[in-house]
C-alpha positions in Angstrom: 86.7 134.2 155.6 89.0 131.9 153.1 91.9 133.1 154.7 90.9 132.5 158.3 90.2 128.6 157.3 93.7 128.2 156.1 95.2 129.0 159.5 97.3 126.3 160.8 95.6 125.8 163.6 92.2 125.7 162.2 93.6 123.0 160.0 95.4 121.0 162.9 92.2 121.4 165.2 89.9 119.9 162.4 92.2 117.0 161.1 92.7 115.7 164.9 89.1 116.7 166.4 88.1 114.1 163.7 90.5 111.3 164.5 89.2 111.8 168.2 85.8 111.6 167.0 85.9 108.9 164.8 88.3 107.0 167.3 85.5 107.6 170.2 83.1 105.4 168.1 85.6 102.4 169.2 84.0 100.6 165.9 87.3 98.0 166.3 88.5 95.8 168.9 91.9 97.1 167.7 91.1 100.5 169.3 92.2 99.7 172.5 92.7 103.1 174.7 89.7 104.6 177.0 88.6 108.0 176.6 90.8 109.3 179.5 93.9 108.0 177.8 93.2 109.4 174.1 91.2 112.4 175.2 94.1 113.9 177.7 96.6 112.9 175.1 94.7 114.8 172.4 94.7 118.4 174.5 98.1 117.8 176.3 100.4 116.9 173.8 98.1 118.0 170.6 96.0 121.0 170.9 97.3 122.8 173.7 100.9 123.2 172.6 100.0 123.8 169.0 97.7 126.4 170.1 100.2 128.2 172.0 102.9 128.4 169.1 99.9 129.1 166.8 99.4 132.3 169.3 102.8 133.4 169.3 103.2 133.0 165.8 100.2 134.6 164.6 101.2 137.9 167.0 104.4 138.2 165.9 103.8 137.9 162.2 100.9 140.4 162.8 103.4 142.7 164.2 105.5 142.4 161.4 102.5 143.5 159.4 102.5 147.5 158.8 98.3 147.4 158.7 97.8 144.4 160.5 95.0 143.5 158.3 94.8 140.1 156.4 96.2 141.4 152.8 93.9 139.8 150.1 95.5 136.9 147.8 97.9 138.5 145.2 96.4 139.7 141.6 99.8 139.4 139.5 100.3 136.6 137.3 103.1 134.1 138.8 105.4 134.6 136.1 105.5 138.5 136.0 105.8 138.8 139.7 107.8 136.4 141.7 108.6 133.4 139.7 111.1 133.1 136.9 109.4 131.9 133.7 112.7 131.0 132.1 113.4 128.7 134.9 110.2 127.0 135.2 110.6 125.6 131.9 114.1 124.5 133.0 112.7 122.6 135.6 109.7 121.2 133.5 112.5 120.3 130.9 114.5 118.5 133.5 111.6 116.5 134.7 110.9 115.2 131.3 114.4 114.2 130.7 115.0 112.4 134.0 111.6 110.3 133.8 112.2 109.6 130.4 115.9 108.3 131.6 114.2 106.1 134.1 111.1 104.8 132.3 113.7 103.9 129.6 116.3 102.7 131.8 113.7 100.8 134.2 112.1 99.1 130.9 108.7 100.6 131.3 106.6 102.1 134.6 104.4 100.6 137.0 101.4 100.9 135.0 103.0 99.2 132.0 104.6 96.7 134.5 101.2 96.0 135.8 99.7 95.3 132.3 102.2 93.1 131.0 102.6 91.0 134.2 106.1 92.2 135.3 106.6 91.5 138.9 108.1 94.5 139.9 105.7 97.0 141.8 105.5 100.8 142.6 108.2 100.5 145.2 111.2 99.2 142.6 110.3 102.4 140.7 112.9 104.7 140.1 116.7 105.5 141.4 117.3 106.7 144.9 117.4 110.2 144.9 117.0 111.0 141.5 113.7 109.8 141.9 112.9 111.7 145.0 114.3 115.1 143.2 112.2 114.5 140.1 108.8 113.7 142.1 109.5 117.0 144.2 109.8 119.2 140.9 106.4 117.4 140.1 104.8 118.7 143.1 106.5 122.3 142.7 105.5 122.5 139.2 101.9 121.5 139.8 101.2 124.4 141.9 102.9 126.9 139.7 100.7 125.8 136.7 97.3 125.8 139.2 98.1 128.9 140.2 98.9 130.5 136.6 95.4 128.2 135.6 93.7 130.1 138.1 94.9 133.5 137.4 95.3 133.4 133.5 93.2 130.2 132.5 96.5 128.8 130.9 98.8 125.5 131.4 95.5 123.1 132.0 97.0 120.7 129.8 100.3 120.7 132.0 98.8 120.1 134.9 97.1 117.0 133.5 100.1 116.0 132.1 101.6 115.9 135.8 98.7 114.4 137.2 99.1 111.5 134.7 102.4 110.7 135.0 101.6 110.4 138.9 99.1 107.9 138.2 101.9 106.1 135.5 103.9 105.7 138.4 101.2 104.3 140.7 102.5 106.8 143.4 99.1 107.4 145.9 101.9 109.5 147.8 102.2 112.3 145.2 98.7 112.6 144.3 97.4 112.6 147.7 100.2 115.4 148.5 99.5 117.5 145.0 95.7 117.3 146.1 96.2 119.0 149.4 98.7 120.7 148.5 96.4 122.4 145.7 93.8 122.3 147.5 95.6 125.3 150.1 96.4 127.4 147.4 92.9 127.4 146.1 91.3 128.2 149.2 94.0 130.8 149.5 93.6 132.4 145.8 89.6 132.1 145.5 88.1 135.1 147.0 84.3 133.9 147.1 84.2 130.7 148.3 80.6 129.8 148.7 78.9 126.9 151.2 78.1 124.8 147.9 81.6 124.4 147.4 82.1 122.7 151.0 79.3 120.7 150.1 80.7 119.9 146.9 84.0 118.8 149.0 82.5 117.3 151.7 80.8 114.9 148.8 83.8 114.2 147.2 85.8 113.1 149.9 82.8 110.4 150.7 82.7 109.4 147.1 86.7 108.6 147.6 86.3 107.3 151.0 83.7 104.7 149.0 86.1 104.3 146.4 89.2 103.6 148.4 87.5 100.9 150.1 85.9 99.1 147.3 89.5 99.3 145.6 90.9 98.1 148.9 88.7 95.2 148.8 88.9 94.3 145.1 92.3 94.2 145.4 92.9 92.4 148.7 90.5 89.8 148.5 88.6 87.6 146.4 85.4 89.2 144.9 82.4 88.2 147.0 84.4 88.1 150.3 84.8 91.8 151.3 83.7 91.2 154.8 87.3 89.7 155.1 88.2 93.2 155.9 85.9 93.5 158.6 87.3 90.8 160.2 90.8 91.7 159.9 89.8 94.9 161.2 88.1 93.7 164.0 84.8 95.5 163.6 82.6 95.1 166.3 78.7 95.7 166.7 79.5 99.8 167.3 79.8 99.7 163.8 76.4 101.3 162.4 74.7 98.8 160.0 73.6 101.5 158.0 77.2 102.5 156.8 78.2 100.2 153.9 81.4 98.2 155.0 83.6 100.1 152.2 84.0 103.0 155.0 85.5 100.5 157.3 89.0 101.4 155.0 88.8 104.9 156.0 87.9 104.6 159.0 90.7 101.9 159.9 93.3 104.3 158.5 92.3 107.3 160.0 92.1 105.7 163.7 94.9 103.4 163.8 97.5 105.5 163.2 96.8 107.5 166.2 95.9 104.2 167.8 99.6 103.0 167.4 100.9 106.4 168.3 99.4 105.9 172.0 101.0 102.3 171.9 104.4 103.9 171.4 104.0 106.4 173.9 103.4 104.1 176.3 106.0 101.6 175.4 108.8 102.8 174.0 112.4 103.5 175.4 113.5 106.9 174.8 117.1 107.2 173.1 117.4 110.9 173.9 118.9 111.8 170.5 117.2 112.5 167.2 118.3 109.9 165.3 114.8 108.3 164.4 114.0 112.1 163.4 116.7 112.9 161.1 117.0 109.6 159.7 113.7 110.3 157.5 116.1 113.1 155.8 118.5 110.9 154.2 118.2 108.9 151.3 117.9 105.2 151.8 121.0 104.9 149.7 122.8 106.6 152.4 120.9 105.8 155.4 122.5 102.2 156.1 125.9 104.2 155.8 124.8 106.9 158.2 122.8 105.1 160.9 123.0 101.7 162.1 120.2 99.7 162.1 120.3 99.1 165.4 120.0 102.8 166.8 116.5 103.1 164.4 113.5 102.3 166.8 110.8 99.7 165.4 107.2 101.3 166.1 105.6 98.8 168.5 102.2 98.4 166.8 98.6 97.3 168.1 98.2 95.2 165.1 100.9 94.5 162.5 98.4 94.8 159.6 98.0 98.7 160.3 101.5 100.0 160.6 101.3 103.8 160.4 102.0 105.3 163.5 101.3 109.3 162.4 104.4 111.8 162.0 104.8 112.1 165.5 106.0 108.2 166.3 109.7 109.1 165.6 110.0 112.2 167.6 108.3 110.1 170.3 111.1 107.2 170.0 113.7 110.0 170.6 112.2 112.1 173.1 109.3 111.1 174.3 105.9 112.9 174.4 107.9 115.7 175.4 109.9 116.0 172.0 105.9 116.0 170.7 105.2 119.3 172.9 108.3 120.7 171.3 107.6 120.1 168.0 104.0 121.2 167.8 104.9 124.6 169.6 107.7 125.1 167.0 105.3 124.1 164.5 102.4 126.3 165.6 104.5 129.4 165.9 106.5 129.0 162.2 103.4 127.8 160.3 101.5 130.8 162.1 104.1 133.5 161.3 104.2 132.2 157.9 100.6 132.1 157.3 100.2 136.2 158.3 103.3 137.0 156.0 102.0 135.8 152.8 102.6 138.8 150.4 103.0 136.9 147.0 102.6 133.6 145.1 105.8 132.4 146.3 104.8 132.8 149.7 101.2 131.0 148.7 103.2 128.1 147.7 105.5 128.1 150.9 102.7 128.1 153.0 100.7 125.4 150.9 103.5 123.0 151.4 103.3 123.6 155.4 99.4 123.9 155.2 99.6 120.0 154.1 102.0 119.1 156.3 100.3 119.8 159.3 97.4 118.0 157.8 99.1 114.7 157.1 100.8 114.5 160.6 97.7 112.4 161.2 99.6 109.9 158.5 103.2 110.9 158.6 105.5 113.5 158.8 105.9 115.7 155.4 108.3 117.7 157.1 110.7 114.9 157.3 110.3 113.4 153.8 112.6 114.5 151.2 110.9 115.4 148.2 108.0 117.6 150.2 111.0 119.9 151.6 112.9 120.1 148.4 110.3 122.0 147.0 111.3 125.0 149.5 114.8 125.1 147.5 113.0 124.8 144.3 111.0 128.1 145.3 114.1 130.0 146.4 116.2 128.7 143.2 112.9 129.9 140.7 112.5 133.5 142.8 112.6 136.1 140.1 115.1 138.6 140.7 114.4 142.3 139.8 116.2 143.4 136.7 119.5 145.0 137.1 119.8 148.8 136.0 122.8 149.5 134.2 122.3 153.3 134.5 
């Protein structure tokens, strides 16, 4: 059961169906598209191509599996099975040294800047290139230590340390990516997942959503004027009166990226290249030397205050809606094939990266983010090679 719910199509279907269900409520006047438009887009460009790719990928993966059975999660210790403990220590040392260097040379971290009244924010922290590598190491080590904790009840202190460091950097990106990656690792590694666990996870999601909205009100508006976001979001009479206003933040952040994607699909000028798609794989320090600013499309937003456009926006700007179909077929195929071929903890971590990428497509494309895809290289680097036999 646990492994079935980690299948990429199940993830994709649940996430996008949730977005469509919320969008259909039309609680905001900013959500301008009618059911015929957004439902047809959902079926033609999202669900159908991903399902097709998933079917092909799953069948190909099962054909490569000898007994065609879904194997249980690996039992051996991660550092005695597939990952070199020595290389993990090297990566942890690299992270500590690199992070210390950044903190010293930048005279603090975003947390201390906020406490001391420094005008710099989280976007000003780190050196381009180096910071991305350190972030990737942080994400990867969290998975390694989390698996060790599940298997051996070890390294909880390191997990806490890595999370605290993310919070010190005010990096919501790292925190959210790591939580989802660890969630899929947990689903795959846990044999007896009970219904009560899903109930707890649902309650946790509701609580986090409420806190997210509360903090948003506190940070963005003066105390006592929380309705200001309701006005900004153009919340209408369709919004249920019994739902606290704090949940409008989550509602808008879940629905407006899809709203913007629909708008971009209807208004963008296709350049028939991969400029916008590939630009995300180039560090910012080099991007201006490789891509002309005029070649990079600017997303046409429905409302400037809500500027996310899902992970498909660069692809649409490059190849139009046909690009979404091609991308979803390939992603469904590759992710489903990998899902069928998980043999060890290294495979489990690789799939967790892919699974969270499928999950976060409603906001951005993790597979076009260097800190995320660099984790694949780290997994390859830390692979434990069989001992040589000198006889």
